[in-house]
C-alpha positions as CSV (number, residue, x, y, z in Angstrom):
1,M,2.7,20.2,-12.0
2,K,2.9,20.5,-8.3
3,L,5.4,18.6,-6.1
4,I,3.4,17.0,-3.3
5,A,5.8,14.5,-1.7
6,Q,9.5,13.5,-1.8
7,G,10.9,10.4,-0.4
8,A,14.4,8.7,-0.5
9,E,13.5,7.1,-3.9
10,A,11.2,9.3,-5.6
11,K,9.4,12.6,-6.1
12,I,5.6,12.6,-6.4
13,Y,3.8,15.3,-8.4
14,E,0.2,16.1,-8.9
15,G,-0.9,17.3,-12.3
16,T,-3.6,17.0,-15.0
17,F,-3.9,15.0,-18.2
18,E,-3.5,18.2,-20.1
19,E,-0.2,19.1,-18.4
20,V,1.3,15.6,-18.8
21,F,-0.1,14.5,-22.1
22,G,-1.0,17.6,-23.7
23,V,-4.6,16.6,-24.2
24,P,-7.0,19.7,-24.2
25,L,-10.1,19.7,-22.2
26,L,-9.0,16.8,-20.0
27,D,-8.4,18.3,-16.6
28,E,-8.6,15.1,-14.7
29,K,-5.9,14.8,-12.1
30,V,-3.0,12.4,-12.3
31,I,-0.1,11.4,-10.0
32,V,3.3,11.4,-11.6
33,K,6.0,9.4,-9.7
34,H,9.6,10.1,-10.8
35,R,12.3,7.8,-9.4
36,I,15.2,10.3,-9.0
37,P,19.0,9.5,-9.7
38,K,21.2,8.7,-6.9
39,R,24.6,10.4,-7.3
40,Y,26.4,8.0,-4.8
41,R,25.6,5.1,-7.1
42,I,27.5,4.1,-10.1
43,P,25.5,5.5,-13.0
44,E,24.9,2.1,-14.8
45,I,23.8,0.5,-11.6
46,D,21.6,3.5,-10.8
47,V,19.8,3.3,-14.1
48,K,19.4,-0.5,-13.8
49,L,17.9,-0.3,-10.3
50,R,15.5,2.5,-11.1
51,K,14.4,0.9,-14.2
52,E,13.7,-2.5,-12.4
53,R,11.8,-0.7,-9.5
54,T,9.8,1.4,-12.0
55,V,8.8,-1.7,-14.1
56,R,8.1,-3.7,-10.9
57,E,5.8,-1.1,-9.5
58,A,3.8,-0.8,-12.7
59,R,3.5,-4.6,-13.0
60,I,2.4,-4.9,-9.4
61,L,-0.3,-2.3,-9.8
62,H,-1.6,-4.0,-13.0
63,R,-1.7,-7.4,-11.4
64,A,-3.5,-6.0,-8.3
65,K,-6.1,-4.7,-10.5
66,E,-6.7,-8.0,-12.2
67,F,-7.3,-9.5,-8.8
68,G,-9.9,-6.9,-7.9
69,V,-7.7,-4.7,-5.7
70,N,-8.9,-1.1,-5.5
71,C,-5.7,0.8,-6.5
72,P,-4.7,3.4,-9.1
73,Y,-4.8,2.6,-12.9
74,V,-1.4,3.1,-14.5
75,Y,-1.7,5.3,-17.6
76,E,1.9,5.4,-18.7
77,V,5.4,4.1,-17.9
78,D,8.3,6.1,-19.1
79,L,11.4,4.1,-18.8
80,R,13.7,6.9,-20.3
81,N,12.9,9.2,-17.3
82,M,11.9,6.4,-14.9
83,V,8.4,7.8,-14.5
84,I,4.9,6.3,-13.8
85,V,1.8,8.3,-14.5
86,M,-1.1,7.0,-12.7
87,E,-4.7,7.8,-11.6
88,F,-5.1,10.3,-8.8
89,I,-7.4,8.8,-6.0
90,N,-9.5,11.7,-4.9
91,G,-10.9,11.0,-1.5
92,E,-10.4,11.1,2.2
93,R,-7.5,9.3,4.0
94,L,-8.6,6.5,6.2
95,K,-6.2,7.8,9.0
96,E,-8.5,10.7,9.5
97,H,-11.9,9.3,8.5
98,L,-11.7,6.3,10.8
99,E,-11.5,8.6,13.8
100,N,-14.6,10.5,13.0
101,V,-17.3,7.8,12.3
102,S,-19.4,5.5,14.4
103,I,-18.0,2.2,15.7
104,E,-20.2,0.3,13.2
105,E,-18.9,2.1,10.2
106,R,-15.3,1.9,11.5
107,L,-15.4,-1.9,11.9
108,S,-17.1,-2.2,8.5
109,L,-14.3,-0.2,6.9
110,C,-11.7,-2.3,8.7
111,R,-13.3,-5.5,7.2
112,E,-13.1,-3.9,3.8
113,I,-9.5,-3.1,4.5
114,G,-9.0,-6.8,5.2
115,R,-10.7,-7.9,2.0
116,Q,-8.5,-5.5,-0.1
117,I,-5.4,-6.9,1.5
118,G,-6.7,-10.5,1.0
119,R,-7.0,-9.8,-2.7
120,L,-3.7,-8.4,-2.8
121,H,-2.1,-11.4,-1.2
122,K,-4.2,-13.6,-3.3
123,A,-2.4,-12.1,-6.2
124,G,0.9,-13.0,-4.7
125,I,1.8,-9.4,-3.8
126,V,2.7,-7.8,-0.5
127,H,2.3,-4.0,-0.1
128,G,5.3,-3.4,2.3
129,D,3.8,-0.2,3.8
130,L,0.2,-0.9,4.9
131,T,-1.0,2.0,7.0
132,T,-4.2,3.9,7.1
133,S,-2.3,6.8,5.7
134,N,-1.9,4.8,2.5
135,M,-5.6,4.1,2.2
136,I,-8.2,6.3,0.7
137,L,-12.0,6.3,0.9
138,R,-13.6,7.3,-2.5
139,G,-17.2,6.7,-3.3
140,G,-17.5,4.4,-0.4
141,K,-14.7,2.1,-1.5
142,V,-11.4,1.6,0.1
143,Y,-8.3,2.1,-2.2
144,L,-4.7,1.1,-1.4
145,I,-2.0,3.6,-2.6
146,D,1.7,4.0,-2.5
147,F,3.1,0.7,-3.8
148,G,6.8,1.9,-3.8
149,L,7.8,-0.9,-1.4
150,A,5.4,-3.5,-2.7
151,D,6.9,-6.8,-4.1
152,F,5.8,-10.1,-5.6
153,D,6.0,-12.5,-2.7
154,S,3.4,-15.1,-1.8
155,T,5.2,-16.7,1.2
156,L,3.3,-16.8,4.5
157,E,6.3,-15.0,6.1
158,A,6.0,-12.1,3.8
159,R,2.1,-11.9,4.1
160,G,2.5,-12.1,7.9
161,V,5.0,-9.3,8.0
162,D,2.7,-7.2,5.9
163,L,-0.2,-7.6,8.3
164,H,2.0,-7.3,11.3
165,L,3.2,-3.9,10.0
166,L,-0.4,-2.8,9.6
167,K,-1.3,-3.9,13.2
168,R,1.6,-2.0,14.7
169,A,0.6,1.1,12.5
170,M,-3.0,0.8,13.8
171,E,-1.8,0.5,17.3
172,S,0.2,3.7,17.0
173,T,-2.2,5.8,15.1
174,H,-5.7,4.3,16.3
175,Y,-4.5,3.1,19.8
176,T,-7.9,3.4,21.5
177,W,-9.6,0.8,19.3
178,F,-6.9,-0.9,17.2
179,E,-7.5,-4.3,18.7
180,E,-11.1,-4.6,17.5
181,G,-10.2,-2.9,14.3
182,F,-7.5,-5.3,13.5
183,K,-9.8,-8.2,14.4
184,A,-12.2,-6.8,11.9
185,V,-9.3,-6.7,9.2
186,L,-8.6,-10.4,9.8
187,E,-12.3,-11.1,9.4
188,G,-12.3,-9.5,6.0
189,Y,-9.2,-11.1,5.1
190,G,-10.7,-14.5,5.9
191,E,-13.7,-13.7,3.8
192,V,-11.4,-13.7,0.7
193,L,-8.9,-16.3,1.5
194,G,-10.8,-18.7,3.7
195,D,-10.9,-19.6,7.4
196,E,-7.6,-21.9,7.1
197,A,-5.7,-18.9,5.6
198,R,-6.9,-16.7,8.3
199,K,-5.8,-19.1,11.0
200,D,-2.4,-19.5,9.3
201,I,-1.8,-15.7,9.1
202,E,-2.9,-15.1,12.8
203,E,-0.4,-17.8,13.9
204,K,2.3,-16.2,11.7
205,I,1.6,-12.7,13.1
206,E,1.8,-14.1,16.7
207,E,5.1,-15.8,15.8
208,I,6.5,-12.6,14.4
209,E,5.4,-10.6,17.5
210,S,7.0,-13.3,19.8
211,R,10.3,-12.8,18.0
212,G,10.1,-9.1,18.6
213,R,9.4,-9.6,22.3
214,Y,12.4,-12.0,22.5
215,R,14.7,-9.5,20.9
216,E,13.5,-6.7,23.2
217,R,14.2,-8.9,26.3
218,G,17.6,-9.6,24.9
219,W,18.5,-6.0,24.5
220,I,17.2,-5.1,27.9
221,G,19.3,-8.0,29.4
């Protein structure tokens, strides 16, 4: 297997079914996520935390699938080694793809992003790291990946923060068109959850932004 990413909590490997499960002739790629031990933690607490987070992520992915979210399938959960084996989503990152298409396709994809997030929030899940780097276009479908910071939380506050973080990420990465792009995201979101939910989330995002502006003025003063 090949190490493709390492964060504070986990190492991410790319491998095949044959490498991971020993099944011959199956060379389909998989992602192996290993939550690594933390030496600074008391061992018993470390094991407990890593186990809880591994189980939670697997359950989140399973529930998201049930609600029609395009995300990786979970093939195996190994709680002895704190490993999740999941589907490898082979496609193009939206971060790059969105910069190289027509405005019509760009806004269409943004609306689909909104629909995917709407289904996720309908399932009572917040992603925690919504950026176009964590979205893959495969076969014309938008997939959400990297659920390491995701959680079960259906509150308006949590959903507002989720979308606020996406808006800030889009502003940073796609600054020339993020306003119309994010508007299209909210349109797609409303298609899934309804106009009232869209209005509520827009108001919550504005409230969260106003808090940030207040804090910035406070620091400057």
